[in-house]
C-alpha positions, 0 to 999 in steps of 0.5 A, spaced: 617 413 710 612 409 714 606 413 718 606 412 725 599 408 725 602 403 720 607 401 725 606 395 729 612 392 731 617 397 735 624 395 736 629 398 740 637 398 739 639 399 747 646 400 749 645 395 754 644 389 750 648 392 744 655 393 742 656 400 738 661 397 733 655 392 732 649 397 731 649 397 723 649 389 723 643 389 728 639 394 725 640 391 718 637 385 721 632 387 724 630 391 718 630 385 714 626 381 719 620 386 718 621 392 724 616 397 723 620 403 727 626 403 731 628 407 737 636 408 739 636 408 747 643 408 750 642 410 757 650 409 758 653 412 753 655 419 752 651 424 747 657 423 742 656 416 742 649 416 741 650 421 736 655 417 732 651 411 732 645 415 730 648 418 724 651 411 722 644 407 722 640 412 720 641 411 712 639 404 714 632 406 717 631 411 712 633 407 706 627 402 709 622 407 710 623 405 718 622 411 722 628 412 727 626 415 734 632 418 739 630 416 746 631 422 751 636 427 746 632 432 741 638 435 740 640 428 737 634 427 733 635 434 730 643 433 728 642 427 724 635 428 722 632 422 725 624 422 724 622 422 732 624 423 739 621 418 745 621 421 753 619 419 759 615 422 764 621 425 767 624 428 761 622 434 757 615 435 756 612 433 749 610 441 749 618 442 750 620 437 744 615 440 740 618 447 741 625 445 740 623 441 734 617 443 731 611 440 729 613 435 724 617 430 729 614 424 732 614 425 739 612 419 743 611 418 751 612 413 756 607 411 760 606 406 766 599 406 768 592 407 765 592 413 768 598 416 766 596 413 759 590 417 759 594 423 761 599 422 756 594 422 750 591 429 752 598 432 750 601 433 743 603 426 742 604 421 736 604 415 740 605 412 747 608 406 750 604 402 755 608 398 760 612 395 763 607 389 762 612 384 765 618 384 769 624 386 765 632 389 766 630 394 761 626 398 766 628 395 773 625 401 777 618 400 775 613 394 778 610 390 772 603 393 771 600 386 767 595 385 761 589 387 765 588 394 762 590 393 755 584 392 752 581 399 757 586 403 754 585 402 747 578 403 749 579 409 752 584 412 746 581 408 740 585 413 735 592 413 738 597 408 737 599 404 743 605 400 744 605 395 749 612 394 752 616 391 757 618 383 758 614 382 751 618 376 747 616 371 742 613 366 747 608 371 751 606 375 745 600 371 743 597 373 751 599 380 750 595 380 743 589 376 746 589 381 751 587 386 746 594 389 744 595 392 737 602 394 737 608 391 741 615 393 743 620 388 743 627 389 746 632 383 749 628 378 745 630 381 739 637 383 741 639 376 744 636 372 739 641 367 735 638 369 729 635 376 729 632 377 723 628 370 724 626 372 731 623 379 728 620 376 722 616 371 727 614 376 731 612 380 725 608 374 723 604 374 730 602 381 729 
């Protein structure tokens, strides 16, 4: 299984952009394109639907050595044997997830400002999401924070994996990397691409 420090391109199988019955094929294409780590996030699906989809895609990610991260639901990660859990600022704390699932699970935490990111780094977190950098339908309630603080958070937390997220696509990814980003999360750009595998591969080549 790929270590979190070796992951640069983070994909999300998002329920707002993906039909459940297509999940397996989408994941296969993302893996073929070189995705390093994959999150299952489905805010509008039932927990049963999320669990079933996780059971379907986990063998695919596992065979490829790609960690599977479950958004919001540590109990689903436990049931399907997923490698990690991602939580937001208003979800269970990193400590609570650790108490539920132990020390061997990957735990990621969203942060929406430089201050939040530095506070997140003080917790038992394996990585942080930093954004949204740009306006995105995936996070409509959060104002974009731009790219100004990317270099600073990497300077503040030089050993913590930081995944920049929010409105990142193939066209603007070079500017995000030029601002100091080392890792990217891409959601709609990949999921809405005409050729998911090729799009993912192009992003990976930028990294």
